[in-house]
ZAMARGU-4260 file (C-alpha; in steps of 0.2 Angstrom, whole numbers, plus 5000, padded with zeros to 4 digits):
<rodrens>
0) 5582/5462/5217 | 5565/5453/5218 | 5563/5443/5202 | 5548/5431/5206 | 5531/5432/5215
5) 5536/5420/5229 | 5552/5431/5232 | 5541/5446/5233 | 5530/5438/5245 | 5545/5433/5256
10) 5552/5450/5255 | 5535/5457/5261 | 5533/5444/5275 | 5538/5453/5292 | 5546/5467/5281
15) 5564/5472/5286 | 5566/5459/5299 | 5582/5449/5297 | 5581/5434/5285 | 5586/5421/5299
20) 5571/5428/5310 | 5559/5426/5295 | 5565/5408/5293 | 5563/5404/5311 | 5545/5411/5312
25) 5541/5400/5296 | 5549/5385/5304 | 5538/5387/5320 | 5522/5389/5310 | 5527/5373/5300
30) 5531/5362/5315 | 5518/5367/5327 | 5504/5357/5319 | 5514/5341/5319 | 5519/5343/5337
35) 5501/5346/5341 | 5496/5329/5333 | 5509/5320/5343 | 5506/5329/5360 | 5495/5344/5363
40) 5503/5347/5380 | 5521/5348/5373 | 5514/5359/5358 | 5507/5371/5372 | 5524/5373/5380
45) 5533/5375/5363 | 5521/5389/5358 | 5525/5398/5375 | 5543/5397/5371 | 5541/5403/5353
50) 5530/5417/5359 | 5544/5422/5372 | 5556/5422/5357 | 5546/5434/5348 | 5546/5446/5363
55) 5564/5444/5365 | 5567/5449/5347 | 5555/5465/5349 | 5568/5477/5343 | 5570/5466/5327
60) 5552/5465/5324 | 5537/5471/5334 | 5530/5455/5342 | 5512/5458/5337 | 5514/5451/5319
65) 5525/5435/5323 | 5516/5432/5340 | 5499/5435/5332 | 5503/5423/5318 | 5507/5410/5331
70) 5491/5414/5340 | 5480/5412/5325 | 5488/5395/5321 | 5485/5390/5338 | 5466/5394/5336
75) 5466/5385/5318 | 5474/5369/5324 | 5463/5368/5340 | 5475/5372/5353 | 5463/5385/5360
80) 5445/5389/5354 | 5440/5407/5349 | 5427/5407/5363 | 5441/5404/5376 | 5451/5419/5369
85) 5436/5430/5370 | 5433/5424/5388 | 5451/5429/5392 | 5450/5446/5383 | 5433/5450/5392
90) 5439/5444/5409 | 5453/5457/5406 | 5443/5471/5399 | 5448/5483/5413 | 5466/5481/5408
95) 5462/5484/5390 | 5452/5500/5394 | 5466/5506/5405 | 5478/5504/5391 | 5467/5512/5378
100) 5462/5527/5388 | 5473/5530/5403 | 5490/5530/5393 | 5481/5542/5380 | 5476/5553/5395
105) 5494/5554/5402 | 5499/5560/5384 | 5489/5576/5387 | 5497/5579/5403 | 5515/5577/5396
110) 5519/5596/5397 | 5515/5596/5416 | 5525/5580/5418 | 5540/5586/5409 | 5540/5603/5418
115) 5540/5595/5435 | 5552/5581/5432 | 5564/5593/5423 | 5564/5603/5440 | 5567/5587/5449
120) 5581/5581/5438 | 5590/5597/5438 | 5589/5600/5456 | 5596/5583/5461 | 5614/5581/5457
125) 5617/5563/5464 | 5612/5549/5452 | 5610/5537/5467 | 5598/5549/5476 | 5588/5552/5459
130) 5587/5534/5456 | 5581/5531/5474 | 5568/5544/5472 | 5561/5537/5455 | 5560/5520/5462
135) 5552/5525/5478 | 5539/5537/5469 | 5535/5523/5457 | 5532/5511/5472 | 5521/5523/5482
140) 5511/5528/5466 | 5509/5509/5461 | 5502/5505/5479 | 5487/5516/5475 | 5487/5518/5456
145) 5489/5505/5443 | 5507/5500/5438 | 5504/5503/5419 | 5498/5520/5423 | 5514/5524/5433
150) 5525/5516/5419 | 5516/5527/5406 | 5520/5542/5416 | 5538/5538/5418 | 5539/5533/5399
155) 5532/5550/5395 | 5545/5559/5405 | 5559/5549/5397 | 5552/5552/5380 | 5552/5571/5385
160) 5570/5572/5390 | 5576/5562/5375 | 5566/5573/5363 | 5572/5589/5371 | 5591/5583/5369
165) 5588/5576/5352 | 5579/5591/5346 | 5594/5602/5351 | 5608/5590/5345 | 5600/5583/5329
170) 5603/5599/5319 | 5621/5598/5323 | 5626/5580/5326 | 5612/5567/5328 | 5602/5568/5312
175) 5591/5552/5311 | 5601/5545/5325 | 5585/5538/5333 | 5583/5527/5317 | 5600/5521/5315
180) 5612/5526/5329 | 5628/5523/5319 | 5629/5539/5308 | 5647/5541/5304 | 5646/5560/5304
185) 5642/5560/5323 | 5657/5567/5332 | 5664/5555/5344 | 5662/5566/5360 | 5644/5569/5356
190) 5641/5550/5352 | 5648/5545/5368 | 5637/5558/5377 | 5622/5551/5368 | 5627/5533/5373
195) 5629/5539/5391 | 5613/5548/5391 | 5604/5532/5385 | 5612/5522/5399 | 5606/5536/5411
200) 5588/5534/5405 | 5589/5515/5404 | 5593/5514/5422 | 5581/5527/5428 | 5567/5517/5419
205) 5572/5501/5425 | 5573/5507/5444 | 5555/5514/5441 | 5548/5499/5433 | 5555/5488/5448
210) 5548/5501/5459 | 5530/5497/5452 | 5532/5479/5457 | 5539/5484/5475 | 5524/5495/5478
215) 5511/5485/5468 | 5512/5469/5479 | 5508/5479/5495 | 5490/5484/5493 | 5474/5476/5485
220) 5473/5489/5471 | 5492/5488/5467 | 5490/5474/5454 | 5474/5466/5446 | 5478/5449/5454
225) 5479/5457/5471 | 5461/5463/5469 | 5456/5445/5464 | 5464/5437/5479 | 5457/5450/5491
230) 5440/5446/5484 | 5442/5427/5486 | 5448/5429/5504 | 5436/5443/5509 | 5450/5455/5514
235) 5448/5474/5514 | 5461/5487/5510 | 5469/5487/5527 | 5468/5469/5531 | 5476/5465/5514
240) 5490/5477/5518 | 5493/5470/5535 | 5493/5452/5528 | 5507/5456/5515 | 5517/5468/5526
245) 5528/5455/5534 | 5534/5450/5516 | 5531/5466/5506 | 5539/5479/5518 | 5556/5470/5520
250) 5557/5467/5502 | 5553/5485/5498 | 5568/5491/5509 | 5579/5478/5501 | 5574/5484/5484
255) 5578/5502/5488 | 5595/5497/5495 | 5598/5486/5480 | 5594/5502/5469 | 5607/5512/5479
260) 5621/5499/5478 | 5618/5496/5459 | 5620/5514/5456 | 5636/5516/5467 | 5644/5500/5460
265) 5639/5502/5442 | 5635/5484/5441 | 5622/5476/5428 | 5622/5491/5417 | 5618/5504/5430
270) 5627/5519/5436 | 5628/5530/5420 | 5626/5548/5425 | 5619/5562/5415 | 5633/5569/5404
275) 5637/5587/5407 | 5633/5593/5389 | 5615/5585/5391 | 5612/5593/5408 | 5617/5610/5400
280) 5604/5607/5386 | 5591/5603/5398 | 5595/5618/5409 | 5595/5629/5394 | 5578/5621/5389
285) 5571/5625/5406 | 5577/5643/5405 | 5570/5645/5388 | 5553/5638/5394 | 5553/5650/5408
290) 5556/5665/5397 | 5542/5659/5385 | 5530/5656/5399 | 5514/5666/5395 | 5498/5666/5404
295) 5492/5654/5391 | 5505/5641/5395 | 5503/5644/5414 | 5484/5641/5412 | 5488/5624/5403
300) 5499/5619/5417 | 5487/5624/5430 | 5473/5614/5421 | 5484/5599/5419 | 5488/5599/5438
305) 5470/5600/5442 | 5467/5585/5431 | 5481/5576/5439 | 5473/5579/5456 | 5456/5572/5450
310) 5466/5557/5442 | 5474/5553/5459 | 5459/5555/5470 | 5448/5545/5457 | 5460/5531/5457
315) 5464/5531/5475 | 5446/5530/5480 | 5441/5519/5465 | 5427/5530/5459 | 5426/5521/5443
320) 5436/5508/5433 | 5453/5514/5429 | 5450/5515/5410 | 5435/5526/5412 | 5444/5537/5423
325) 5457/5538/5409 | 5443/5543/5397 | 5438/5557/5410 | 5456/5563/5410 | 5456/5564/5391
330) 5440/5574/5390 | 5445/5586/5404 | 5463/5589/5399 | 5459/5592/5380 | 5444/5603/5384
335) 5454/5614/5395 | 5470/5614/5385 | 5462/5619/5368 | 5464/5602/5360 | 5448/5600/5349
340) 5454/5593/5333 | 5452/5574/5329 | 5469/5571/5322 | 5477/5580/5337 | 5468/5568/5349
345) 5472/5553/5338 | 5491/5555/5341 | 5488/5551/5359 | 5482/5533/5355 | 5497/5529/5344
350) 5508/5523/5359 | 5495/5512/5368 | 5485/5503/5353 | 5500/5492/5347 | 5503/5486/5364
355) 5484/5483/5367 | 5484/5473/5351 | 5499/5463/5358 | 5491/5460/5375 | 5475/5452/5366
360) 5487/5441/5357 | 5495/5437/5374 | 5478/5432/5381 | 5476/5420/5367 | 5493/5411/5372
365) 5486/5412/5390 | 5470/5403/5383 | 5482/5389/5377 | 5489/5387/5394 | 5472/5386/5401
370) 5464/5374/5388 | 5480/5362/5388 | 5481/5362/5407 | 5500/5366/5406 | 5500/5371/5424
375) 5489/5358/5432 | 5503/5345/5435 | 5513/5358/5444 | 5499/5364/5455 | 5494/5346/5459
380) 5512/5342/5464 | 5514/5357/5476 | 5497/5353/5484 | 5503/5335/5487 | 5519/5341/5497
385) 5520/5342/5516 | 5509/5357/5522 | 5523/5366/5531 | 5533/5368/5515 | 5518/5372/5504
390) 5519/5391/5506 | 5537/5392/5501 | 5534/5380/5486 | 5519/5390/5481 | 5529/5406/5481
395) 5543/5398/5470 | 5530/5390/5458 | 5520/5405/5456 | 5536/5415/5453 | 5543/5404/5440
400) 5527/5402/5431 | 5524/5421/5431 | 5540/5424/5423 | 5534/5415/5407 | 5516/5418/5408
405) 5503/5431/5414 | 5504/5433/5433 | 5486/5438/5434 | 5482/5421/5425 | 5494/5411/5437
410) 5486/5419/5452 | 5469/5415/5446 | 5472/5397/5443 | 5482/5395/5460 | 5469/5404/5471
415) 5455/5394/5463 | 5463/5378/5466 | 5468/5382/5484 | 5450/5388/5487 | 5443/5372/5480
420) 5455/5362/5492 | 5448/5373/5506 | 5430/5370/5502 | 5434/5351/5501 | 5441/5352/5518
425) 5458/5347/5513 | 5466/5363/5522 | 5460/5374/5536 | 5457/5393/5535 | 5474/5398/5542
430) 5483/5387/5529 | 5472/5394/5516 | 5477/5412/5521 | 5495/5407/5521 | 5494/5400/5504
435) 5485/5416/5497 | 5499/5427/5504 | 5512/5416/5496 | 5502/5416/5479 | 5501/5435/5479
440) 5519/5438/5483 | 5525/5425/5472 | 5516/5432/5457 | 5522/5450/5461 | 5540/5448/5466
445) 5550/5435/5456 | 5540/5440/5441 | 5551/5455/5438 | 5564/5443/5430 | 5557/5444/5413
450) 5546/5457/5403 | 5533/5442/5402 | 5530/5442/5420 | 5525/5460/5423 | 5513/5470/5411
455) 5523/5486/5416 | 5539/5478/5410 | 5531/5472/5394 | 5524/5489/5391 | 5541/5497/5393
460) 5549/5485/5382 | 5537/5488/5367 | 5536/5507/5370 | 5543/5520/5358 | 5557/5524/5371
465) 5564/5506/5371 | 5573/5507/5354 | 5578/5525/5357 | 5588/5520/5372 | 5593/5502/5366
470) 5583/5494/5379 | 5581/5476/5373 | 5573/5460/5380 | 5590/5453/5385 | 5595/5470/5392
475) 5580/5471/5403 | 5582/5453/5409 | 5600/5457/5414 | 5596/5473/5422 | 5582/5465/5432
480) 5593/5450/5438 | 5600/5458/5454 | 5582/5463/5459 | 5575/5446/5454 | 5588/5438/5466
485) 5586/5450/5480 | 5566/5451/5479 | 5564/5432/5476 | 5577/5426/5489 | 5571/5438/5503
490) 5552/5435/5498 | 5555/5416/5500 | 5564/5418/5517 | 5551/5429/5524 | 5537/5417/5518
495) 5546/5403/5526 | 5549/5413/5542 | 5532/5422/5544 | 5520/5409/5538
</rodrens>
């Protein structure tokens, strides 16, 4: 019972988050100014760790509020200026436009996506083959499209599968399960089926998310930092691919082999197959949809397929910024599918806007890294090493920093420092190119270790599907661990051998 005004304020603070979590955030906010007065550099690293903590507790409390409070405090005490935050945001405007419009665009293609992927899921009986397909498709798409777009597609598919199952089962056994997951009225068999289905979706989503990293490293359009590095080096699409291929191609093969092994061994939380009861529900749903199919439904699917072709062509040939292509998808898909009411369109933005807000907060933390020169010492140390071991050390340093920071920011800082060294005559062109390859692969491959390292992972962690399938920060780190080891170790070996 709330009896005083301070108690009421405390009850409202971060809502239903656990009491220990609220106290931890209050402690962070209290100690940061004192640490900053002692050492701004240490305060910067403490802030990063605190922000990672809010991400790790995403299922207890969405990170926007506690992370946002930390970012606001950082601005108020002088760890980062509002102008620097704005520069970070404006420098990443294409990513923000992508999230706002492209993810909403995918929402209006969900009928087509659910139709296609239901056919795939029901036609392939082997979970290992299905996982390989998801990972490979995600890799190929990410080489030409943006990883966040591909992740949005996969999330839409998973939400579709879960919704179909939940809709059928909720009336009988799973009422409000997505909110609580521990309803005592749930029959044991059905609850175990639900848990197995969650495991099935978790593994597919993780395989696909890793696939976006495997494909994203290969081409200059795969990730934002790739484009930035290609511009600095003067490499076109083909040259970039050829430069990365000695590292990216072996890692791609190793990643797919890892996917297959994980499914066969059931290690690290993988291997759950789709329960027979769930498969039956999806088969019945597929049959029911066939019977309900009218010319109206068919025309919608045809229209969405046409929009999907336009989307792929526009992205592959970079006819416009990704976010603007997303807006085009929204306009075309809604116009030809009869969605003309404002509130219907508004639903599409519910998924992406909280994450977009969180990303802006993340850019504020990146601004702290920039203003407090948190990475400068590491960069200077690596540049001071013997030249023959520099590419391998750059790969490791970029990988480790990308795990805790933004890989686009890490790549930007490193490539600019290396370019300055090249301009000053400290390194020759061949060494400059070797370091550029190490920086690109370092920011793309080992960074799958945490959701911080890859925007696609962070997007998945904070999406609507994550709490439904019990995909937490710790679970993501655990499930990504074998991939991190394989991709990081092989990437390092190939860097040492080929550069």
